[in-house]
Backbone as JSON, one array per atom type, in Angstrom:
{
  "sequence": "MRRLRREGAYFRIADPEWAHPLDATYAAERGGRWNPPGSFPVLYLNRNLKTARANIERKFAGLPYGPETLRPEDAPLLIETAVADADFVDVVTDEGCVAAGLPATYPLYRNAREVGWDRCQPIGLQAWGAGETGIACRSAATRDRTGEELALFRRPGQAALGVVRRFLFEEWFW",
  "N": [[123.86, 80.15, 22.53], [120.86, 79.75, 20.71], [119.88, 80.01, 17.26], [117.73, 81.5, 14.77], [116.31, 81.91, 11.51], [115.34, 84.92, 9.98], [113.5, 87.17, 7.92], [112.27, 89.66, 5.62], [109.22, 91.64, 5.65], [109.02, 94.01, 8.23], [107.93, 96.09, 10.94], [108.03, 99.43, 12.12], [107.13, 101.49, 14.75], [106.66, 104.88, 14.67], [107.3, 108.26, 15.59], [105.61, 110.99, 14.16], [107.2, 113.23, 13.79], [109.81, 112.42, 13.55], [112.69, 112.64, 11.65], [114.22, 110.63, 10.57], [113.01, 107.73, 10.69], [114.01, 105.13, 10.89], [116.31, 105.16, 12.27], [118.63, 104.12, 14.66], [119.82, 105.44, 16.72], [118.57, 106.69, 18.94], [117.8, 104.52, 20.62], [120.34, 103.61, 21.25], [121.27, 105.64, 22.88], [119.27, 105.9, 24.92], [118.61, 103.31, 25.6], [117.0, 100.06, 25.69], [114.92, 97.13, 25.69], [116.85, 95.15, 25.0], [119.29, 96.44, 25.03], [121.42, 98.34, 27.09], [121.24, 101.77, 28.35], [123.33, 104.13, 26.63], [124.84, 102.33, 25.17], [124.86, 100.35, 22.51], [123.56, 100.68, 19.12], [120.22, 99.77, 18.43], [117.59, 98.71, 16.45], [114.3, 98.57, 17.02], [111.79, 96.45, 16.05], [108.54, 95.42, 14.86], [106.96, 92.34, 14.13], [104.5, 92.08, 12.88], [101.26, 93.61, 12.2], [99.52, 93.13, 14.35], [101.23, 92.89, 16.56], [102.4, 95.43, 16.57], [100.14, 97.01, 17.1], [99.56, 96.04, 19.67], [101.77, 97.04, 21.04], [101.27, 99.79, 20.96], [98.9, 99.88, 22.47], [99.94, 99.02, 24.9], [101.59, 101.16, 25.51], [99.71, 103.09, 26.19], [98.46, 101.98, 28.34], [96.95, 102.18, 31.51], [96.76, 104.93, 31.47], [94.69, 107.88, 31.59], [93.56, 108.32, 29.16], [93.31, 107.25, 25.73], [94.61, 105.82, 22.63], [92.69, 106.62, 20.82], [92.19, 109.27, 21.27], [94.13, 110.74, 20.08], [95.27, 113.33, 17.94], [95.23, 113.3, 14.4], [97.63, 114.32, 13.22], [99.45, 114.01, 15.26], [99.56, 111.37, 15.88], [101.17, 108.15, 15.97], [103.11, 106.95, 13.24], [103.33, 104.1, 11.08], [106.03, 102.39, 9.97], [107.03, 100.52, 7.32], [109.59, 98.23, 6.67], [112.19, 96.32, 5.05], [113.76, 93.46, 6.09], [116.82, 91.89, 5.64], [117.56, 88.47, 4.83], [118.75, 86.61, 7.47], [120.52, 85.16, 10.31], [119.3, 85.18, 13.62], [119.52, 85.66, 17.17], [117.68, 83.36, 18.99], [114.88, 83.98, 20.72], [112.38, 83.15, 20.63], [111.39, 80.52, 20.42], [110.7, 77.97, 22.9], [113.0, 76.49, 23.53], [115.01, 78.18, 22.58], [114.68, 80.41, 24.25], [115.4, 79.34, 26.76], [118.06, 78.56, 26.2], [119.18, 81.07, 25.93], [119.19, 81.91, 28.49], [116.82, 82.59, 29.69], [113.48, 82.18, 31.07], [111.43, 79.49, 29.83], [108.92, 80.39, 29.57], [109.08, 82.98, 28.77], [107.75, 86.03, 27.54], [107.16, 86.24, 30.22], [107.54, 85.36, 33.68], [106.95, 82.25, 35.4], [105.14, 82.94, 37.38], [103.62, 84.88, 36.23], [104.64, 87.43, 36.25], [106.28, 90.02, 34.46], [109.27, 89.5, 32.61], [111.99, 91.48, 33.21], [113.77, 94.34, 31.8], [116.27, 94.45, 32.93], [117.07, 91.84, 33.07], [117.17, 91.1, 30.42], [118.93, 92.86, 29.08], [121.73, 92.16, 29.65], [121.9, 89.84, 28.1], [121.52, 90.86, 25.56], [123.86, 92.45, 25.41], [125.79, 90.44, 25.45], [125.16, 89.1, 23.05], [125.59, 91.15, 21.2], [128.37, 91.56, 21.59], [129.26, 89.12, 20.62], [128.97, 89.41, 17.96], [126.48, 89.04, 16.79], [123.57, 89.35, 14.65], [121.23, 90.3, 15.68], [118.31, 90.03, 17.8], [115.63, 87.88, 17.71], [112.51, 87.86, 19.13], [109.88, 86.94, 21.44], [107.09, 89.04, 21.91], [106.77, 91.3, 24.57], [104.6, 92.9, 24.73], [102.33, 91.59, 23.8], [102.06, 89.51, 25.55], [100.99, 86.94, 25.47], [102.59, 85.21, 24.16], [102.35, 85.17, 21.4], [102.94, 87.33, 19.8], [105.66, 88.8, 17.95], [108.87, 90.27, 17.93], [111.7, 92.11, 16.63], [114.93, 92.77, 17.46], [117.07, 94.55, 15.95], [120.4, 94.74, 15.46], [122.49, 97.48, 14.84], [125.29, 98.01, 13.16], [128.4, 99.8, 12.61], [128.97, 100.84, 9.26], [127.1, 99.2, 8.08], [124.58, 98.7, 5.6], [121.98, 101.05, 5.28], [118.6, 100.62, 6.33], [115.74, 100.71, 4.25], [112.77, 102.68, 3.78], [109.88, 101.06, 3.07], [107.16, 101.51, 3.02], [104.94, 103.97, 4.36], [102.55, 104.17, 6.86], [99.69, 105.9, 7.81], [98.31, 106.56, 11.05], [95.51, 106.03, 11.23], [95.28, 104.27, 9.16], [96.52, 101.91, 9.9], [96.13, 101.24, 12.62], [93.41, 100.96, 13.5]],
  "CA": [[122.55, 80.63, 22.13], [120.3, 79.2, 19.47], [119.56, 81.0, 16.24], [116.72, 81.19, 13.77], [116.37, 82.83, 10.38], [114.25, 85.85, 9.8], [113.65, 88.1, 6.81], [111.03, 90.18, 5.08], [108.59, 92.85, 6.16], [108.93, 94.32, 9.66], [107.28, 97.39, 11.11], [108.54, 100.32, 13.17], [106.24, 102.54, 15.19], [107.48, 106.09, 14.62], [106.72, 109.57, 15.83], [105.55, 111.68, 12.88], [108.22, 114.28, 13.71], [111.15, 111.86, 13.34], [113.2, 112.82, 10.29], [114.77, 109.35, 10.14], [112.33, 106.78, 11.58], [114.73, 103.86, 11.0], [117.58, 105.46, 12.94], [118.71, 103.4, 15.94], [120.59, 106.25, 17.66], [117.81, 106.92, 20.17], [117.92, 103.34, 21.49], [121.72, 103.55, 21.74], [121.39, 106.62, 23.96], [118.31, 105.67, 26.0], [118.49, 101.9, 25.93], [115.76, 99.36, 25.41], [114.86, 95.8, 26.3], [118.04, 94.35, 24.73], [120.53, 97.22, 25.13], [121.38, 99.34, 28.16], [121.52, 103.14, 27.92], [124.72, 104.46, 26.33], [125.57, 101.16, 24.66], [124.94, 100.15, 21.06], [122.29, 100.98, 18.45], [119.29, 98.68, 18.13], [116.33, 99.13, 15.84], [113.26, 97.69, 17.53], [110.78, 96.27, 15.0], [107.41, 94.52, 15.08], [106.83, 91.37, 13.04], [103.23, 92.22, 12.17], [100.39, 94.68, 12.69], [98.99, 92.75, 15.67], [102.25, 93.22, 17.56], [102.51, 96.9, 16.6], [98.95, 97.5, 17.83], [99.73, 95.7, 21.09], [102.76, 97.96, 21.61], [100.59, 101.07, 21.18], [98.0, 99.7, 23.61], [100.81, 98.95, 26.09], [102.05, 102.53, 25.79], [98.62, 103.85, 26.78], [97.89, 101.26, 29.49], [96.95, 102.89, 32.78], [96.57, 106.37, 31.3], [93.27, 108.22, 31.56], [93.16, 108.52, 27.76], [93.8, 106.18, 24.86], [95.04, 106.24, 21.3], [91.58, 107.22, 20.09], [92.18, 110.71, 21.52], [95.23, 111.39, 19.36], [94.99, 114.05, 16.7], [95.92, 112.59, 13.3], [99.0, 114.81, 12.99], [100.3, 113.62, 16.39], [99.51, 109.92, 16.05], [102.33, 107.47, 15.42], [103.11, 106.33, 11.92], [103.9, 102.76, 11.02], [106.99, 102.35, 8.88], [107.38, 99.16, 6.88], [110.92, 98.08, 6.12], [112.49, 94.94, 4.66], [114.94, 92.93, 6.76], [117.5, 90.88, 4.83], [117.65, 87.12, 5.37], [119.89, 86.47, 8.38], [120.32, 84.44, 11.55], [119.11, 86.01, 14.8], [119.43, 84.93, 18.42], [116.33, 82.84, 19.15], [114.14, 84.12, 21.97], [111.01, 82.9, 20.16], [111.03, 79.16, 20.81], [111.01, 77.64, 24.3], [114.41, 76.07, 23.6], [115.84, 79.37, 22.4], [114.6, 81.21, 25.48], [116.2, 78.67, 27.79], [119.47, 78.65, 25.8], [119.63, 82.45, 26.15], [119.19, 82.17, 29.93], [115.51, 83.1, 30.08], [112.52, 81.1, 31.27], [110.7, 79.04, 28.64], [107.66, 81.13, 29.57], [109.34, 84.36, 28.36], [108.24, 87.2, 28.27], [106.72, 86.22, 31.61], [107.96, 84.28, 34.57], [105.83, 81.33, 35.68], [104.18, 83.61, 38.26], [102.96, 85.88, 35.37], [105.37, 88.71, 36.26], [107.05, 90.23, 33.23], [110.73, 89.48, 32.67], [112.41, 92.88, 33.06], [114.88, 94.73, 30.95], [117.51, 94.14, 33.64], [117.41, 90.44, 32.76], [117.37, 90.98, 28.97], [120.04, 93.66, 28.58], [123.0, 91.42, 29.6], [121.83, 88.91, 26.96], [121.79, 91.71, 24.4], [125.28, 92.79, 25.42], [126.53, 89.23, 25.07], [124.91, 88.87, 21.64], [126.31, 92.22, 20.47], [129.79, 91.24, 21.66], [129.53, 87.92, 19.82], [128.8, 89.74, 16.55], [125.18, 88.61, 16.29], [122.8, 90.3, 13.84], [120.19, 90.84, 16.53], [117.54, 89.07, 18.59], [114.21, 87.68, 17.41], [111.96, 87.53, 20.44], [108.45, 87.08, 21.72], [106.77, 90.4, 22.33], [106.22, 91.5, 25.91], [103.35, 93.65, 24.6], [101.2, 90.69, 23.6], [102.04, 88.73, 26.8], [100.48, 85.57, 25.28], [103.63, 84.51, 23.39], [102.02, 85.08, 19.98], [103.57, 88.44, 19.08], [107.11, 88.67, 17.78], [109.61, 91.49, 17.63], [113.07, 91.92, 16.2], [115.9, 93.77, 17.91], [118.06, 94.5, 14.87], [121.61, 95.46, 15.84], [122.97, 98.33, 13.75], [126.73, 98.15, 13.29], [128.99, 100.76, 11.67], [129.24, 100.36, 7.91], [125.97, 98.44, 7.53], [123.67, 99.43, 4.73], [120.78, 101.55, 5.96], [117.33, 100.05, 5.92], [114.9, 101.66, 3.53], [111.33, 102.73, 4.06], [109.09, 100.46, 2.0], [105.87, 102.2, 3.01], [104.52, 104.67, 5.58], [101.11, 104.06, 7.1], [99.13, 106.82, 8.78], [97.73, 105.86, 12.19], [94.16, 105.55, 10.92], [95.39, 103.19, 8.16], [97.04, 100.66, 10.44], [95.78, 100.89, 13.99], [92.02, 100.57, 13.68]],
  "C": [[122.13, 79.98, 20.82], [120.0, 80.34, 18.52], [118.4, 80.53, 15.38], [116.8, 82.26, 12.69], [115.12, 83.69, 10.32], [114.57, 86.73, 8.6], [112.28, 88.67, 6.47], [110.52, 91.42, 5.77], [108.58, 92.89, 7.68], [108.46, 95.76, 9.78], [107.83, 98.14, 12.32], [107.48, 101.36, 13.49], [107.1, 103.81, 15.31], [106.67, 107.34, 14.92], [106.7, 110.31, 14.48], [106.6, 112.77, 12.71], [109.63, 113.74, 13.45], [111.56, 112.02, 11.88], [113.68, 111.49, 9.71], [114.19, 108.24, 11.02], [113.03, 105.42, 11.73], [116.13, 104.06, 11.59], [117.57, 104.81, 14.32], [119.48, 104.19, 17.01], [119.88, 106.45, 18.99], [117.95, 105.74, 21.13], [119.35, 103.2, 22.02], [121.9, 104.48, 22.94], [120.53, 106.25, 25.16], [118.21, 104.23, 26.47], [117.12, 101.36, 25.58], [115.82, 97.99, 26.06], [116.19, 95.05, 26.16], [119.34, 95.13, 24.77], [120.41, 98.26, 26.23], [121.64, 100.74, 27.61], [123.02, 103.36, 27.68], [125.52, 103.31, 25.75], [125.65, 101.14, 23.14], [123.58, 100.37, 20.42], [121.49, 99.72, 18.1], [118.04, 99.3, 17.52], [115.28, 98.12, 16.26], [112.1, 97.66, 16.54], [109.71, 95.27, 15.42], [107.27, 93.6, 13.88], [105.55, 91.58, 12.22], [102.4, 93.34, 12.81], [99.84, 94.39, 14.08], [99.96, 93.15, 16.77], [102.42, 94.73, 17.68], [101.34, 97.5, 17.37], [99.08, 97.23, 19.33], [100.74, 96.64, 21.76], [102.16, 99.34, 21.84], [99.67, 100.96, 22.39], [98.79, 99.64, 24.92], [101.27, 100.35, 26.5], [100.98, 103.35, 26.5], [98.02, 103.18, 28.02], [98.04, 102.08, 30.77], [96.79, 104.4, 32.67], [95.08, 106.68, 31.23], [92.73, 108.51, 30.15], [93.78, 107.41, 26.92], [94.19, 106.7, 23.5], [93.93, 106.89, 20.48], [91.5, 108.73, 20.27], [93.27, 111.46, 20.76], [94.73, 112.14, 18.14], [95.77, 113.37, 15.59], [97.37, 113.03, 13.08], [99.97, 114.44, 14.12], [100.39, 112.11, 16.57], [100.71, 109.24, 15.39], [102.08, 106.89, 14.03], [103.58, 104.89, 12.08], [104.77, 102.72, 9.78], [107.29, 100.89, 8.55], [108.78, 99.2, 6.28], [111.12, 96.62, 5.76], [113.81, 94.52, 5.31], [115.52, 91.82, 5.89], [117.57, 89.55, 5.57], [118.92, 86.98, 6.21], [119.5, 85.62, 9.58], [120.22, 85.44, 12.7], [119.1, 85.11, 16.03], [117.95, 84.6, 18.64], [115.82, 83.04, 20.58], [112.65, 84.03, 21.6], [110.55, 81.52, 20.62], [111.36, 78.94, 22.29], [112.48, 77.29, 24.46], [115.35, 77.25, 23.47], [115.84, 80.25, 23.63], [115.5, 80.63, 26.56], [117.69, 78.77, 27.47], [120.03, 80.05, 26.03], [119.67, 82.8, 27.63], [117.9, 82.75, 30.45], [114.57, 81.94, 30.35], [111.82, 80.73, 29.96], [109.37, 79.78, 28.5], [107.85, 82.6, 29.15], [108.27, 84.82, 27.38], [107.79, 87.3, 29.73], [107.44, 85.14, 32.38], [106.75, 83.38, 34.8], [104.75, 81.96, 36.57], [103.45, 84.76, 37.55], [103.56, 87.28, 35.48], [106.18, 88.82, 34.98], [108.55, 90.16, 33.5], [111.2, 90.9, 32.34], [113.59, 93.09, 32.14], [116.22, 94.39, 31.6], [117.98, 92.72, 33.38], [117.77, 90.28, 31.28], [118.62, 91.72, 28.48], [121.39, 92.94, 28.61], [123.04, 90.4, 28.45], [122.1, 89.67, 25.67], [123.25, 92.09, 24.29], [126.13, 91.6, 24.97], [126.37, 88.97, 23.57], [125.63, 89.91, 20.77], [127.79, 91.9, 20.43], [130.19, 90.05, 20.83], [129.33, 88.18, 18.33], [127.48, 89.32, 15.95], [124.49, 89.73, 15.51], [121.74, 90.99, 14.68], [119.47, 89.71, 17.24], [116.1, 89.05, 18.09], [113.58, 87.19, 18.7], [110.44, 87.62, 20.47], [108.22, 88.49, 22.24], [106.22, 90.42, 23.75], [104.89, 92.25, 25.85], [102.16, 92.73, 24.45], [101.0, 89.78, 24.81], [101.55, 87.29, 26.63], [101.42, 84.72, 24.41], [103.28, 84.37, 21.92], [102.64, 86.2, 19.17], [105.06, 88.25, 18.99], [107.7, 90.02, 17.4], [111.02, 91.13, 17.2], [113.89, 93.08, 16.73], [117.06, 93.66, 16.92], [119.25, 95.36, 15.26], [122.12, 96.23, 14.62], [124.45, 98.61, 13.98], [127.27, 99.16, 12.28], [129.26, 100.1, 10.31], [128.12, 99.53, 7.3], [125.15, 99.33, 6.62], [122.44, 99.85, 5.53], [119.56, 100.8, 5.45], [116.52, 101.13, 5.21], [113.47, 101.59, 3.98], [110.62, 102.14, 2.85], [107.76, 101.21, 1.87], [105.64, 102.85, 4.37], [103.01, 104.55, 5.69], [100.71, 105.12, 8.11], [98.43, 106.0, 9.86], [96.37, 105.26, 11.87], [94.18, 104.44, 9.87], [95.8, 101.86, 8.79], [96.51, 100.29, 11.81], [94.36, 100.36, 14.14], [91.73, 99.44, 12.78]]
}
């Protein structure tokens, strides 16, 4: 697998009721794109506001209501954190996608179907087992290969990430 360096501000969409919005336990239990249920903790982060907004829009896609109907106290917060300079598995560049075993067109196949979690989770397991820091990847929410996300692996003994800033929904989404 290829690697690339990432650092700096990243954003987590969080439920306002979460006591610890940067806790990766939920993803360890339920799974996500890069980790199967019952496996290892991953903190899923957005590189920028555009990607975070796309993830909210994706969550509401196909529903008879949208984010505009949310009451302020129920709307998701955006948590800014700072990721330390490190190497991550590259699923951002065409070459990195291919090296990881994905199509160069990731997050889509050439036929415009989305690459599923079933294809990504074994790559995450392999990266976790190899001691990788995580996976920098194109966002499936933007579908146009412009959004980027970070699957930050959380290993025992690692320093916790801190909250740099909390944004209310009306501050970041619109």
